[in-house]
C-alpha positions in Angstrom: 77.3 -18.1 -59.3 78.0 -21.8 -59.1 78.4 -23.2 -55.6 79.9 -26.7 -55.7 80.5 -28.8 -52.6 82.3 -32.0 -51.8 82.0 -33.7 -48.4 83.8 -37.0 -47.8 82.9 -39.0 -44.8 80.4 -36.5 -43.2 79.8 -36.7 -39.5 76.1 -36.8 -40.3 73.9 -37.2 -43.4 70.2 -36.8 -42.8 66.8 -35.7 -44.2 64.8 -33.3 -42.0 61.7 -31.2 -42.1 60.4 -27.9 -40.9 56.7 -27.3 -40.5 53.5 -29.2 -39.7 52.5 -32.4 -41.5 50.9 -31.4 -44.8 52.9 -28.2 -45.0 56.4 -29.5 -44.3 59.5 -28.3 -46.1 62.1 -31.1 -46.7 65.9 -30.7 -46.5 69.0 -32.9 -47.0 71.8 -32.0 -44.7 75.4 -33.3 -44.5 78.1 -31.9 -42.2 81.7 -32.4 -41.4 84.1 -30.5 -39.1 84.1 -27.3 -41.2 80.9 -27.2 -43.2 77.1 -27.7 -42.6 75.6 -28.2 -46.1 71.8 -27.9 -46.2 69.8 -28.4 -49.4 66.1 -27.9 -50.0 64.4 -30.9 -51.5 61.0 -32.3 -52.3 59.4 -35.0 -50.3 59.4 -37.3 -53.4 63.1 -36.8 -53.7 63.8 -37.9 -50.2 61.5 -40.9 -50.7 63.3 -41.8 -54.0 66.8 -41.4 -52.5 65.9 -43.6 -49.6 64.4 -46.2 -52.0 67.5 -46.3 -54.2 69.9 -46.4 -51.2 67.9 -49.3 -49.8 68.3 -51.1 -53.2 72.1 -50.5 -53.1 72.3 -51.9 -49.6 70.3 -55.0 -50.6 72.6 -55.6 -53.5 75.6 -55.4 -51.1 74.7 -58.9 -49.8 76.3 -58.1 -46.5 74.3 -57.0 -43.4 74.8 -53.3 -42.7 74.1 -51.8 -39.3 72.9 -48.2 -39.2 75.3 -45.8 -37.6 74.3 -43.4 -35.0 72.8 -40.3 -36.6 71.5 -37.0 -35.2 68.6 -34.8 -36.3 69.1 -32.0 -38.7 70.8 -28.9 -37.3 68.3 -26.1 -37.2 67.4 -23.6 -38.3 68.1 -25.0 -41.8 69.7 -22.5 -44.2 69.5 -24.1 -47.6 72.2 -22.9 -50.0 70.0 -24.0 -53.0 67.1 -26.2 -54.1 67.9 -29.6 -55.5 66.6 -30.4 -59.0 68.1 -33.8 -59.4 69.7 -36.5 -57.3 71.9 -39.5 -58.3 73.8 -42.2 -56.4 76.6 -44.5 -57.2 79.6 -46.4 -55.7 82.0 -44.3 -53.8 85.8 -44.1 -54.0 86.1 -46.8 -51.3 84.3 -50.2 -51.4 82.1 -49.4 -48.4 81.0 -46.0 -49.6 78.2 -44.6 -51.7 78.3 -41.2 -53.3 75.2 -39.0 -53.4 75.2 -36.3 -56.1 72.7 -33.4 -55.8 72.4 -31.0 -58.6 70.8 -27.6 -58.2 67.4 -26.8 -59.8 68.5 -24.9 -62.9 68.1 -21.1 -62.8 67.5 -19.3 -66.0 70.2 -16.8 -65.2 72.9 -19.3 -64.4 74.6 -21.3 -67.1 75.9 -24.1 -64.9 73.9 -25.5 -62.0 75.7 -26.1 -58.7 76.5 -29.7 -57.5 77.2 -31.4 -54.2 79.1 -34.7 -54.0 78.6 -36.4 -50.6 80.4 -39.6 -49.9 78.6 -41.6 -47.2 79.3 -45.0 -45.5 77.0 -47.9 -45.9 76.0 -47.4 -42.3 75.1 -43.8 -42.9 73.0 -44.9 -46.0 71.2 -47.4 -43.7 70.6 -44.7 -41.1 69.3 -42.3 -43.8 66.9 -44.9 -45.2 65.5 -45.7 -41.7 65.0 -42.1 -40.8 63.5 -41.2 -44.2 60.9 -43.9 -43.8 60.1 -42.5 -40.4 59.7 -39.0 -41.9 57.3 -40.3 -44.6 55.1 -42.1 -42.0 55.3 -39.3 -39.5 53.7 -36.9 -42.0 50.8 -39.3 -42.3 50.2 -39.1 -38.5 50.6 -42.8 -38.0 54.3 -43.3 -37.7 54.4 -43.0 -34.0 51.3 -45.3 -33.7 53.3 -48.0 -35.5 56.2 -47.7 -33.0 58.5 -45.5 -35.1 60.6 -43.0 -33.2 62.7 -40.1 -34.3 66.5 -40.3 -34.1 67.7 -40.1 -30.6 64.5 -41.3 -28.8 
């Protein structure tokens, strides 16, 4: 069964983890008033998404302030595992669309997709938090002064 999702202007767009460093499971989560969408991802996918979003923000040539973001809503209940991620310009000039495609299943003919339209401020907040997640897993993020969202 194909489960496709579209979230425009989510209240929150964040990467989160469950588990101890070295054994963490990574998630992407977006939510609006009616839906909490959680997708299971690999650490490298979070890192790559953050890197590509940072490049898009740099290409913007206008300073972007990160919006306030919250931690992932737990416990995460992933609807599927992401096989591929892509980004591109959103419908509005100050938006970016993140497209997640389900890891193909041999039984399904068409993988599910999620289209999430985020603001530039949400992209900046995602990048900042993703960098923290990468460092925190190496046990030196806090030593370098990085703090989780909300601290």
